[in-house]
N, CA, C and O of each residue as an XYZ file, in Angstrom:
392
protein
N     -41.756    227.731    -57.663
C     -41.690    228.616    -56.518
C     -42.406    229.915    -56.851
O     -42.508    230.293    -58.018
N     -42.896    230.589    -55.836
C     -43.631    231.839    -56.023
C     -42.719    233.026    -55.736
O     -41.955    233.029    -54.771
N     -42.820    234.046    -56.612
C     -42.119    235.311    -56.405
C     -43.079    236.442    -56.750
O     -44.055    236.243    -57.473
N     -42.794    237.618    -56.230
C     -43.580    238.802    -56.552
C     -42.759    239.737    -57.413
O     -41.541    239.833    -57.260
N     -43.431    240.424    -58.317
C     -42.790    241.440    -59.154
C     -43.561    242.733    -58.920
O     -44.782    242.776    -59.076
N     -42.831    243.797    -58.543
C     -43.450    245.044    -58.115
C     -42.922    246.209    -58.934
O     -41.727    246.309    -59.213
N     -43.859    247.104    -59.318
C     -43.478    248.354    -59.990
C     -44.526    249.393    -59.633
O     -45.708    249.071    -59.518
N     -44.100    250.637    -59.456
C     -45.048    251.694    -59.106
C     -44.681    252.989    -59.805
O     -43.508    253.314    -59.988
N     -45.717    253.718    -60.190
C     -45.574    255.081    -60.693
C     -46.318    255.964    -59.695
O     -46.994    255.441    -58.809
N     -46.214    257.283    -59.813
C     -46.983    258.123    -58.889
C     -48.496    257.864    -58.962
O     -49.208    258.065    -57.979
N     -48.977    257.423    -60.117
C     -50.412    257.236    -60.305
C     -50.890    255.799    -60.110
O     -52.080    255.567    -59.898
N     -49.975    254.835    -60.180
C     -50.421    253.444    -60.227
C     -49.332    252.513    -59.710
O     -48.141    252.776    -59.882
N     -49.751    251.428    -59.078
C     -48.782    250.427    -58.647
C     -49.285    249.035    -58.999
O     -50.487    248.803    -59.130
N     -48.346    248.126    -59.147
C     -48.706    246.757    -59.495
C     -47.808    245.794    -58.727
O     -46.590    245.964    -58.678
N     -48.429    244.785    -58.133
C     -47.703    243.716    -57.455
C     -48.277    242.418    -58.001
O     -49.432    242.077    -57.743
N     -47.464    241.705    -58.751
C     -47.898    240.464    -59.380
C     -47.179    239.296    -58.724
O     -45.961    239.335    -58.552
N     -47.918    238.263    -58.359
C     -47.323    237.050    -57.809
C     -47.391    235.978    -58.887
O     -48.454    235.704    -59.444
N     -46.234    235.374    -59.173
C     -46.166    234.376    -60.241
C     -45.386    233.153    -59.773
O     -44.645    233.204    -58.791
N     -45.568    232.067    -60.492
C     -44.780    230.855    -60.281
C     -43.662    230.827    -61.311
O     -43.899    231.032    -62.502
N     -42.446    230.573    -60.849
C     -41.299    230.425    -61.748
C     -40.551    229.153    -61.365
O     -40.575    228.744    -60.204
N     -39.889    228.529    -62.331
C     -39.123    227.319    -61.998
C     -37.863    227.648    -61.195
O     -37.342    228.760    -61.272
N     -37.383    226.682    -60.433
C     -36.117    226.850    -59.715
C     -35.041    227.255    -60.710
O     -35.037    226.786    -61.849
N     -34.130    228.121    -60.289
C     -33.046    228.572    -61.154
C     -33.403    229.777    -62.007
O     -32.574    230.243    -62.789
N     -34.634    230.295    -61.871
C     -35.042    231.466    -62.653
C     -34.290    232.702    -62.187
O     -33.951    232.839    -61.012
N     -34.037    233.595    -63.128
C     -33.354    234.850    -62.815
C     -34.381    235.963    -62.604
O     -35.571    235.799    -62.875
N     -33.889    237.084    -62.119
C     -34.732    238.264    -61.956
C     -35.378    238.618    -63.298
O     -36.578    238.882    -63.364
N     -34.585    238.623    -64.353
C     -35.112    238.968    -65.678
C     -36.175    237.967    -66.125
O     -37.204    238.364    -66.670
N     -35.938    236.673    -65.900
C     -36.930    235.653    -66.256
C     -38.270    235.950    -65.574
O     -39.323    235.906    -66.210
N     -38.215    236.249    -64.290
C     -39.437    236.493    -63.520
C     -40.153    237.752    -64.007
O     -41.375    237.758    -64.149
N     -39.393    238.812    -64.263
C     -40.004    240.054    -64.754
C     -40.711    239.802    -66.079
O     -41.853    240.218    -66.274
N     -40.026    239.123    -66.983
C     -40.620    238.857    -68.299
C     -41.855    237.966    -68.187
O     -42.852    238.206    -68.868
N     -41.799    236.942    -67.338
C     -42.935    236.028    -67.188
C     -44.129    236.715    -66.529
O     -45.274    236.345    -66.787
N     -43.873    237.707    -65.684
C     -44.953    238.354    -64.933
C     -45.931    239.125    -65.812
O     -47.092    239.294    -65.441
N     -45.477    239.595    -66.972
C     -46.332    240.414    -67.827
C     -46.325    241.886    -67.466
O     -47.038    242.680    -68.080
N     -45.529    242.260    -66.479
C     -45.500    243.657    -66.043
C     -44.970    244.589    -67.133
O     -45.308    245.772    -67.157
N     -44.141    244.057    -68.033
C     -43.607    244.885    -69.124
C     -44.714    245.271    -70.107
O     -44.598    246.291    -70.787
N     -45.774    244.483    -70.192
C     -46.923    244.847    -71.041
C     -47.792    245.888    -70.334
O     -48.365    246.762    -70.986
N     -47.894    245.800    -69.019
C     -48.691    246.768    -68.253
C     -48.037    248.139    -68.223
O     -48.719    249.163    -68.238
N     -46.711    248.152    -68.180
C     -45.948    249.397    -68.085
C     -44.905    249.413    -69.198
O     -43.735    249.126    -68.944
N     -45.305    249.743    -70.426
C     -44.361    249.690    -71.551
C     -43.191    250.665    -71.413
O     -42.203    250.550    -72.138
N     -43.294    251.612    -70.499
C     -42.197    252.564    -70.293
C     -41.010    251.939    -69.558
O     -39.931    252.532    -69.529
N     -41.182    250.770    -68.970
C     -40.073    250.111    -68.274
C     -38.992    249.750    -69.285
O     -39.261    249.135    -70.317
N     -37.763    250.148    -68.963
C     -36.598    249.835    -69.802
C     -35.583    249.116    -68.917
O     -34.839    249.754    -68.172
N     -35.557    247.803    -69.001
C     -34.674    247.024    -68.128
C     -33.199    247.294    -68.388
O     -32.363    247.019    -67.528
N     -32.866    247.829    -69.559
C     -31.471    248.176    -69.833
C     -31.052    249.431    -69.070
O     -29.865    249.634    -68.818
N     -32.019    250.271    -68.701
C     -31.702    251.539    -68.042
C     -32.101    251.570    -66.566
O     -31.459    252.256    -65.770
N     -33.145    250.840    -66.194
C     -33.649    250.906    -64.831
C     -32.999    249.848    -63.947
O     -32.643    248.759    -64.398
N     -32.857    250.200    -62.688
C     -32.269    249.281    -61.713
C     -33.359    248.377    -61.148
O     -34.545    248.706    -61.174
N     -32.926    247.239    -60.641
C     -33.841    246.287    -60.016
C     -33.288    245.901    -58.648
O     -32.105    246.083    -58.362
N     -34.166    245.367    -57.817
C     -33.733    244.936    -56.499
C     -34.619    243.829    -55.975
O     -35.667    243.524    -56.544
N     -34.181    243.235    -54.883
C     -34.974    242.239    -54.168
C     -35.054    242.706    -52.723
O     -34.034    242.855    -52.050
N     -36.271    242.933    -52.256
C     -36.506    243.454    -50.901
C     -35.663    244.688    -50.596
O     -35.062    244.785    -49.526
N     -35.620    245.630    -51.538
C     -34.951    246.902    -51.305
C     -33.447    246.880    -51.464
O     -32.795    247.902    -51.246
N     -32.882    245.761    -51.833
C     -31.436    245.666    -52.025
C     -31.155    245.498    -53.518
O     -31.677    244.582    -54.154
N     -30.331    246.384    -54.070
C     -30.022    246.344    -55.503
C     -29.453    244.989    -55.902
O     -28.686    244.375    -55.159
N     -29.840    244.540    -57.078
C     -29.346    243.278    -57.613
C     -29.240    243.406    -59.127
O     -29.478    244.478    -59.683
N     -28.886    242.323    -59.784
C     -28.740    242.339    -61.240
C     -29.834    241.488    -61.878
O     -30.472    240.672    -61.215
N     -30.034    241.694    -63.163
C     -31.056    240.939    -63.886
C     -30.741    239.452    -63.960
O     -31.643    238.627    -64.102
N     -29.451    239.110    -63.864
C     -29.083    237.694    -63.970
C     -28.981    236.991    -62.614
O     -28.565    235.834    -62.547
N     -29.357    237.679    -61.541
C     -29.357    237.056    -60.213
C     -30.467    236.010    -60.144
O     -31.575    236.235    -60.631
N     -30.163    234.876    -59.540
C     -31.150    233.802    -59.379
C     -32.056    234.153    -58.197
O     -31.581    234.550    -57.132
N     -33.362    234.001    -58.401
C     -34.321    234.350    -57.348
C     -34.623    233.143    -56.464
O     -34.494    231.991    -56.877
N     -35.026    233.448    -55.241
C     -35.414    232.411    -54.287
C     -36.916    232.477    -54.055
O     -37.552    233.499    -54.315
N     -37.467    231.394    -53.572
C     -38.896    231.336    -53.284
C     -39.290    232.479    -52.355
O     -38.623    232.731    -51.352
N     -40.370    233.163    -52.693
C     -40.881    234.244    -51.860
C     -40.248    235.595    -52.109
O     -40.619    236.568    -51.452
N     -39.308    235.694    -53.033
C     -38.627    236.966    -53.296
C     -39.611    238.012    -53.809
O     -40.557    237.692    -54.530
N     -39.374    239.271    -53.428
C     -40.121    240.403    -53.981
C     -39.164    241.166    -54.887
O     -38.253    241.844    -54.411
N     -39.375    241.053    -56.185
C     -38.517    241.700    -57.176
C     -39.084    243.085    -57.451
O     -40.258    243.228    -57.791
N     -38.249    244.095    -57.303
C     -38.685    245.477    -57.472
C     -37.989    246.092    -58.680
O     -36.785    245.920    -58.869
N     -38.749    246.801    -59.486
C     -38.198    247.547    -60.616
C     -38.265    249.012    -60.213
O     -39.341    249.539    -59.930
N     -37.109    249.665    -60.188
C     -37.040    251.042    -59.714
C     -37.148    252.027    -60.868
O     -36.539    251.838    -61.921
N     -37.935    253.090    -60.654
C     -38.038    254.155    -61.653
C     -36.824    255.065    -61.528
O     -36.193    255.155    -60.475
N     -36.519    255.732    -62.626
C     -35.422    256.682    -62.603
C     -35.873    257.935    -61.856
O     -37.043    258.311    -61.915
N     -34.954    258.567    -61.165
C     -35.267    259.799    -60.454
C     -35.484    260.896    -61.484
O     -34.648    261.113    -62.361
N     -36.625    261.592    -61.369
C     -36.935    262.650    -62.329
C     -36.777    264.038    -61.730
O     -36.845    265.034    -62.449
N     -36.567    264.114    -60.422
C     -36.377    265.400    -59.756
C     -35.349    265.219    -58.648
O     -35.267    264.158    -58.030
N     -34.580    266.249    -58.408
C     -33.595    266.223    -57.337
C     -34.330    266.188    -55.992
O     -35.105    267.100    -55.704
N     -34.109    265.169    -55.168
C     -34.827    265.068    -53.894
C     -34.658    266.297    -53.002
O     -35.594    266.675    -52.297
N     -33.498    266.920    -53.018
C     -33.296    268.119    -52.197
C     -34.197    269.252    -52.670
O     -34.768    269.976    -51.854
N     -34.326    269.405    -53.980
C     -35.179    270.453    -54.535
C     -36.639    270.194    -54.187
O     -37.366    271.121    -53.829
N     -37.065    268.958    -54.288
C     -38.452    268.609    -53.987
C     -38.773    268.919    -52.532
O     -39.849    269.442    -52.241
N     -37.868    268.612    -51.617
C     -38.108    268.882    -50.189
C     -38.209    270.373    -49.911
O     -38.906    270.780    -48.981
N     -37.531    271.191    -50.696
C     -37.549    272.640    -50.464
C     -38.819    273.304    -50.993
O     -39.168    274.397    -50.546
N     -39.512    272.673    -51.928
C     -40.728    273.266    -52.489
C     -41.806    273.325    -51.418
O     -41.972    272.387    -50.638
N     -42.544    274.442    -51.384
C     -43.653    274.499    -50.421
C     -44.728    273.490    -50.801
O     -45.028    273.287    -51.977
N     -45.287    272.877    -49.802
C     -46.353    271.904    -50.053
C     -47.634    272.644    -50.393
O     -47.911    273.717    -49.855
N     -48.409    272.059    -51.292
C     -49.676    272.656    -51.685
C     -50.594    272.721    -50.474
O     -50.797    271.714    -49.796
N     -51.148    273.888    -50.197
C     -52.070    274.041    -49.082
C     -51.388    274.248    -47.743
O     -52.067    274.435    -46.733
N     -50.053    274.220    -47.707
C     -49.338    274.406    -46.440
C     -49.300    275.887    -46.079
O     -49.273    276.755    -46.952
N     -49.299    276.152    -44.800
C     -49.202    277.536    -44.332
C     -47.820    278.080    -44.649
O     -46.844    277.330    -44.629
N     -47.717    279.367    -44.942
C     -46.394    279.951    -45.195
C     -45.486    279.773    -43.984
O     -45.959    279.703    -42.849
N     -44.188    279.702    -44.228
C     -43.212    279.474    -43.160
C     -43.260    280.558    -42.094
O     -42.934    280.298    -40.936
N     -43.663    281.779    -42.471
C     -43.698    282.875    -41.497
C     -45.059    282.987    -40.817
O     -45.350    283.992    -40.168
N     -45.884    281.971    -40.961
C     -47.187    281.956    -40.314
C     -48.196    282.883    -40.970
O     -49.263    283.131    -40.408
N     -47.875    283.397    -42.150
C     -48.794    284.266    -42.868
C     -48.601    285.733    -42.540
O     -49.236    286.597    -43.145
N     -47.721    286.021    -41.578
C     -47.472    287.417    -41.212
C     -46.642    288.095    -42.282
O     -45.685    287.526    -42.807
N     -47.025    289.317    -42.592
C     -46.239    290.062    -43.578
C     -45.096    290.746    -42.861
O     -45.228    291.216    -41.731
N     -43.962    290.787    -43.557
C     -42.794    291.317    -42.894
C     -42.422    292.586    -43.404
O     -41.444    293.174    -42.943
């Protein structure tokens, strides 16, 4: 059966489609895909995985056509990032000095 293994960084993304035997687990598919060689920073003991955006475990059995996703750890607080001014954006006060 065919499954996809997906991982992305801010600079690069990879989507690999591979054949795995029936009964393969998420971990089996990730290891067979070779994505761990492309992205040596992936730590399956620390990072979460999912199938089509829904969290799952490494020992979950995959189905034909599954998209296995490896999630990166959050490196910045999303609330803080949203509050930062965007590069090149106009000032909130329209540039008027107060």
